[in-house]
C-alpha positions in Angstrom: 4.2 60.6 -43.4 6.4 59.5 -46.1 6.2 56.5 -48.1 9.5 54.8 -46.8 8.3 55.3 -43.3 4.8 53.8 -43.5 6.9 50.8 -44.6 9.3 50.5 -41.8 6.4 51.3 -39.3 4.5 48.5 -40.8 7.9 45.9 -40.9 8.1 46.7 -37.3 4.9 46.2 -36.5 5.0 42.9 -38.3 8.1 42.0 -36.8 6.9 42.6 -33.1 3.7 40.5 -33.8 5.8 37.9 -35.5 7.7 37.6 -32.1 5.2 37.5 -29.8 3.0 34.8 -32.0 6.2 32.9 -32.2 6.3 33.1 -27.9 2.8 32.1 -28.0 3.2 29.1 -29.6 6.0 28.2 -28.0 5.1 28.7 -24.7 1.8 27.0 -25.5 3.7 23.8 -26.9 2.8 20.3 -26.7 5.3 19.5 -24.0 3.9 22.1 -21.4 0.2 21.3 -21.9 0.8 17.5 -20.9 3.2 18.0 -18.1 2.9 15.6 -15.2 3.8 18.0 -12.7 1.5 17.7 -10.2 1.7 21.2 -8.2 -1.2 23.1 -9.2 -3.6 20.4 -10.3 -7.0 20.5 -9.6 -6.9 18.8 -6.2 -11.0 19.6 -5.8 -13.0 17.5 -4.5 -10.7 15.3 -2.7 -9.8 16.3 1.1 -6.1 15.3 0.7 -5.3 15.2 4.3 -8.1 12.7 4.7 -7.5 10.6 2.1 -3.4 10.4 3.6 -5.2 9.3 6.9 -7.1 6.7 5.6 -4.0 5.1 4.0 -1.5 5.8 6.8 -3.2 3.0 9.1 -3.1 -0.1 10.0 -2.9 -3.4 7.3 -3.4 -6.1 9.3 -4.6 -5.9 13.4 -4.2 -8.8 15.7 -5.9 -9.0 19.1 -5.2 -11.2 22.3 -7.5 -12.7 24.7 -5.1 -12.9 27.6 -4.2 -16.5 29.0 -0.8 -15.7 30.8 1.9 -18.0 29.5 -1.0 -21.2 29.1 -0.6 -22.7 25.8 -4.4 -22.4 25.1 -4.5 -18.7 24.8 -5.6 -17.4 21.6 -5.5 -14.5 19.2 -7.7 -12.9 16.1 -6.9 -11.6 12.9 -9.1 -8.7 12.6 -11.1 -8.4 9.1 -10.8 -5.2 6.9 -13.7 -3.6 8.3 -13.2 -4.6 11.8 -9.3 -3.0 11.4 -11.3 0.2 10.4 -13.3 0.4 13.9 -9.7 -0.8 15.8 -7.9 1.6 14.4 -10.4 4.3 15.1 -10.2 3.4 18.6 -6.5 3.0 19.2 -6.1 6.5 18.1 -7.6 7.4 20.9 -5.1 5.5 23.1 -2.2 6.4 20.7 -2.3 10.2 20.4 -1.0 11.3 23.9 2.2 9.3 23.3 3.0 10.9 19.8 2.0 14.5 21.2 3.4 14.2 24.7 7.0 13.8 25.6 7.9 10.0 26.3 10.2 8.0 27.5 11.8 6.2 25.2 13.9 2.9 25.3 15.2 0.2 23.4 14.1 -3.4 24.8 14.7 -6.9 23.5 12.1 -8.6 20.8 11.5 -11.1 24.0 10.1 -8.5 26.1 7.9 -7.7 23.3 6.3 -11.4 22.9 6.3 -11.8 26.5 3.4 -8.9 26.6 1.5 -11.1 23.7 0.5 -13.3 26.9 -1.9 -10.2 28.3 -5.4 -9.1 26.7 -3.7 -6.3 23.8 -4.1 -5.1 20.1 -1.2 -5.1 17.7 -1.6 -2.5 14.9 0.4 -3.8 12.1 1.4 -1.2 9.2 2.8 -2.0 5.6 6.2 -2.1 4.9 8.9 1.1 5.3 6.0 3.2 6.7 7.8 6.3 8.0 7.1 7.5 11.3 6.8 10.9 10.0 3.5 9.3 7.9 2.0 7.9 11.4 2.8 11.0 13.2 0.8 13.0 10.6 -2.4 11.3 11.6 -2.1 13.0 14.8 -1.3 16.4 13.0 2.5 16.5 14.1 4.8 17.0 12.1 7.7 16.5 14.7 7.5 14.7 17.7 10.1 12.4 19.9 8.9 9.6 18.7 9.9 10.5 14.9 13.3 11.2 16.4 13.8 8.3 18.2 11.9 5.7 15.5 12.6 6.3 12.1 10.0 3.9 10.8 6.5 1.7 12.5 5.8 -1.9 11.4 3.9 -2.5 14.5 2.5 -0.9 17.4 1.5 -3.2 20.4 -1.6 -1.5 22.8 -1.9 -3.3 26.3 -5.8 -3.1 26.9 -5.6 -2.5 30.4 -3.0 0.5 29.4 -1.2 2.6 32.2 0.8 4.5 30.1 3.2 1.9 28.2 2.9 0.9 24.6 5.5 -1.2 22.3 6.6 -0.4 18.9 8.8 -2.6 16.3 11.0 -0.2 14.5 13.3 -0.7 11.2 15.4 -4.0 11.2 12.6 -5.0 14.0 14.1 -3.2 16.9 11.8 -3.2 19.5 11.1 0.7 21.9 9.2 0.5 24.9 7.0 3.8 25.2 6.4 5.4 28.8 4.2 8.2 29.4 3.8 9.4 32.7 0.7 9.7 34.8 -1.5 8.2 31.6 -4.3 5.5 32.0 -6.5 4.6 29.2 -9.2 1.7 29.4 -11.0 1.8 26.4 -9.6 -1.2 24.6 -11.1 -3.4 27.2 -14.6 -3.6 26.5 -13.8 -3.5 22.7 -11.7 -6.6 23.2 -14.8 -8.4 25.4 -17.3 -7.3 22.8 -15.2 -9.0 20.1 -14.5 -12.1 22.0 -18.2 -12.9 22.8 -18.9 -12.8 18.9 -18.0 -15.7 16.7 -14.3 -15.1 14.9 -11.7 -17.6 13.9 -9.3 -18.7 16.6 -5.4 -18.1 16.1 -2.8 -20.1 18.1 0.9 -19.3 18.7 1.6 -22.7 17.9 5.9 -22.3 16.3 6.7 -21.3 20.2 8.7 -24.9 20.8 11.1 -23.5 18.0 11.6 -20.0 19.0 9.0 -18.3 16.6 6.9 -16.6 18.9 5.1 -13.9 16.8 3.4 -15.9 14.2 -0.1 -16.9 14.9 -2.0 -19.6 12.7 -5.8 -21.1 12.9 -5.9 -25.0 13.6 -9.7 -24.8 12.1 -11.9 -22.6 9.9 -15.5 -22.3 10.5 -16.4 -19.5 8.4 -17.6 -20.1 4.6 -15.4 -19.0 1.8 -16.6 -17.9 -1.6 -15.1 -18.3 -4.7 -15.5 -14.7 -6.5 -15.3 -14.2 -9.8 -13.2 -10.9 -11.0 -11.9 -9.0 -14.0 -9.7 -6.1 -15.4 -11.1 -3.0 -14.8 -9.9 -2.0 -18.3 -11.3 -3.9 -21.6 -8.5 -4.1 -23.8 -11.1 -4.3 -26.6 -13.1 -1.7 -25.6 -11.2 1.3 -28.0 -14.0 4.3 -26.3 -12.7 3.0 -23.0 -9.0 3.3 -24.0 -9.1 6.8 -25.4 -10.7 8.1 -22.6 -7.7 6.2 -20.0 -5.3 7.4 -22.6 -6.6 11.2 -22.3 -6.1 11.1 -18.8 -2.6 10.9 -19.1 -1.9 13.0 -22.6 -4.0 16.2 -22.7 -3.1 16.8 -25.8 -3.6 13.5 -27.7 -2.9 15.1 -31.2 0.8 14.2 -30.4 0.6 10.8 -29.8 1.6 7.7 -31.7 -0.6 5.0 -31.1 0.8 1.1 -31.8 -1.3 -2.1 -31.4 1.2 -4.7 -31.1 0.2 -8.7 -32.4 -0.3 -9.7 -28.6 -3.4 -7.1 -28.1 -0.8 -4.4 -25.9 -1.9 -1.2 -26.9 1.1 1.5 -26.9 0.9 4.8 -26.6 4.0 7.0 -27.3 4.7 11.0 -27.2 7.4 12.5 -28.6 10.8 10.2 -29.3 9.2 8.2 -26.0 9.9 10.6 -23.3 6.2 9.8 -21.8 4.7 6.3 -23.0 1.6 4.2 -21.9 0.9 0.6 -22.1 -1.9 -1.2 -21.9 -1.6 -5.0 -22.2 -4.5 -7.8 -23.0 -4.8 -8.1 -19.3 -5.7 -5.2 -18.6 -2.4 -4.2 -17.1 -1.1 -0.2 -17.4 2.4 1.2 -17.0 2.7 5.0 -17.5 6.5 6.0 -17.6 7.9 9.4 -18.3 11.5 11.0 -18.7 12.2 14.4 -16.9 14.7 16.2 -15.2 13.7 15.8 -11.7 13.8 18.7 -9.4 15.3 18.4 -5.7 13.5 15.9 -4.2 10.6 16.1 -1.7 9.7 14.6 1.8 7.7 11.2 1.9 4.5 13.2 3.5 4.7 15.5 0.4 5.5 12.4 -1.7 2.5 10.4 -0.5 0.2 13.8 -1.0 1.7 13.8 -4.6 1.0 10.4 -5.3 -2.4 10.1 -4.0 -3.9 13.4 -6.5 -2.3 11.7 -9.3 -4.3 8.8 -8.2 -7.4 10.8 -7.8 -7.1 12.1 -11.1 -6.8 8.7 -12.9 -9.9 8.0 -10.7 -8.3 4.7 -9.0 -8.9 5.8 -5.6 -10.6 2.5 -4.3 -12.4 2.6 -0.7 -10.8 -0.7 -0.5 -7.2 0.3 -1.5 -4.4 0.0 1.3 -0.7 1.3 1.6 1.0 -2.2 1.2 4.7 -0.6 1.3 6.9 2.1 0.6 10.3 2.0 -1.2 13.4 4.5 -1.7 14.2 5.1 -5.0 16.8 7.3 -7.2 16.5 8.6 -10.5 19.2 10.9 -12.0 21.0 11.3 -9.1 17.5 12.7 -7.0 16.0 10.4 -4.3 12.0 9.9 -4.7 9.6 6.8 -3.3 7.6 4.1 -4.7 4.0 3.7 -3.0 2.7 0.2 -3.4 -1.1 -0.2 -2.6 -3.0 -3.4 -2.3 -6.6 -4.0 -2.1 -9.2 -6.2 -0.3 -12.2 -8.3 -1.6 -15.0 -9.5 0.7 -12.9 -8.0 3.4 -9.6 -10.6 2.5 -6.4 -8.9 1.0 -5.8 -10.0 -2.7 -2.6 -11.3 -3.6 -1.4 -11.8 -6.9 1.6 -11.9 -9.5 2.4 -10.6 -13.0 5.6 -10.2 -14.1 7.6 -8.6 -10.8 4.4 -6.6 -9.9 2.4 -7.6 -6.6 0.7 -4.6 -6.3 -2.4 -3.5 -7.5 -1.1 0.1 -8.0 2.4 1.2 -8.0 3.5 5.1 -8.5 6.6 6.5 -8.9 7.3 9.9 -7.2 10.4 12.1 -7.9 10.4 15.5 -6.4 6.9 17.0 -7.4 6.8 14.8 -10.6 5.2 11.1 -11.5 7.7 9.3 -12.9 6.1 6.0 -13.3 2.7 4.5 -12.9 1.2 1.1 -12.5 -2.1 -0.6 -12.3 -3.5 -4.0 -12.6 -7.1 -3.3 -10.9 -9.5 -6.4 -10.7 -13.3 -5.9 -9.9 -16.0 -8.3 -9.0 -18.2 -9.3 -11.9 -21.5 -9.0 -11.3 -22.6 -12.8 -11.0 -23.5 -14.7 -7.9 -19.9 -16.0 -5.7 -20.1 -19.6 -5.6 -19.3 -21.2 -2.2 -16.5 -23.8 -1.9 -17.8 -27.1 -1.5 -14.6 -28.8 0.2 -13.0 -27.2 2.9 -10.2 -24.9 3.1 -6.9 -26.6 3.5 -6.0 -25.5 6.9 -2.2 -24.1 7.3 -1.1 -27.0 9.7 -1.8 -29.3 6.6 0.1 -26.8 4.0 2.7 -26.9 6.2 3.0 -31.0 6.0 2.9 -31.0 2.3 5.7 -28.9 2.0 7.9 -30.9 4.2 6.7 -33.7 2.3 7.9 -32.1 -0.9 11.1 -31.0 0.5 11.9 -34.4 2.1 10.9 -36.0 -1.6 13.6 -33.5 -3.6 16.3 -34.4 -0.9 16.6 -38.0 -1.6 16.7 -38.6 2.0 19.6 -36.7 2.6 18.0 -34.7 5.7 15.9 -35.7 8.7 12.0 -34.9 8.8 12.6 -33.0 12.2 15.3 -31.0 11.1 13.3 -30.1 7.6 10.1 -29.4 10.0 11.9 -27.1 12.5 13.8 -25.1 9.5 10.4 -24.6 7.6 8.5 -23.6 11.0 11.5 -21.1 12.0 10.9 -19.5 8.3 7.3 -19.1 8.5 6.8 -14.8 9.3 3.0 -15.0 8.8 -0.2 -17.1 8.3 -2.8 -14.9 6.8 -6.3 -16.1 5.2 -6.4 -14.4 1.8 -7.9 -14.2 -1.7 -5.1 -15.6 -4.5 -5.7 -14.1 -8.0 -3.8 -16.4 -10.8 -4.8 -13.7 -13.5 -4.8 -16.7 -16.1 -7.1 -14.7 -18.3 -8.7 -11.0 -18.0 -12.0 -12.4 -16.4 -11.7 -15.5 -13.9 
């Protein structure tokens, strides 16, 4: 082989190697290595169906003990732990309705609330919960209930069930679901056993202003402790922050870190297409810009969200699905999922710059558009039992009425204000409120 041919051969080899190495560098670029596309992400150690079923469950359960039209009839709002057992038993009663071919008819809200005079269990779900998700608990991707009722807010199950349940759906529409040749009395013994124990009694006291569905305790005879909590993320712990940021950016060599004077730490990738902010109270917010693929359905979107939460280590046992919202990003439809949490059996409420849920996650197609968390945990110190009694709801209502009258300078009369206030109340609930004035309280 001549010297020129050898040079040509070596040059050709070098060119081919250059192309291959360039291609390798291109396909192993940092943009690919930190993609948030959850398709193919390792979801080992997460039983996805079990996780979904644990979140597609009631967030509130009301139990009625009968009494007919008597004004002395009473109810109970179950604690977080009791909700689990009530839901487990209720699923046995409900499965034939979701799996079978029931008759479905639209009825008035009066028909629904008339049944509150009997013994029953009412299951209340979060806001905008699709019937597709509720049906998935019974391993049904299609059913007559799905085809006729888009969303499920409440399900009322009469204790002595003879093939009838009631569902409140979107826009408070009420449906009666009738299944022929069906009878189930499993709830009777459960309600009887619960009634024999100690619990806070609720009464329907707003009936005379037409507000039939709201129940309220007239007395509270259970101790409530003042709980001290702290944010799960310690902004002063650099090692914890580094570990947390790595869960969002797999290659941190291309990340720019900014520490603001307020204490907030910001991580930026590239030209801001990916960003992570952790403020001085431990509130986290991740955002990502991308070109979304065609949207998926709500079930797959929830699965995507749960896998991502699992990978972030945020799948606590006390979380619950509080709401679902439809969103849009670059012309593609997606879903936002809001998760709340319980402490000592009671839901925790707070408000932090427009964020009202402990976890808020946005899914568009099969990708995470946004992820926000503000997770708090009990501090390892003894709880303090409040010496002063809890202000009862009816006393709070009177305080609201008095404040309104004082601001009106006598331009409205007391009874009209009282009626308006009582009609406007949608729910009375015993909760913990986190004022989040500081990272520890």
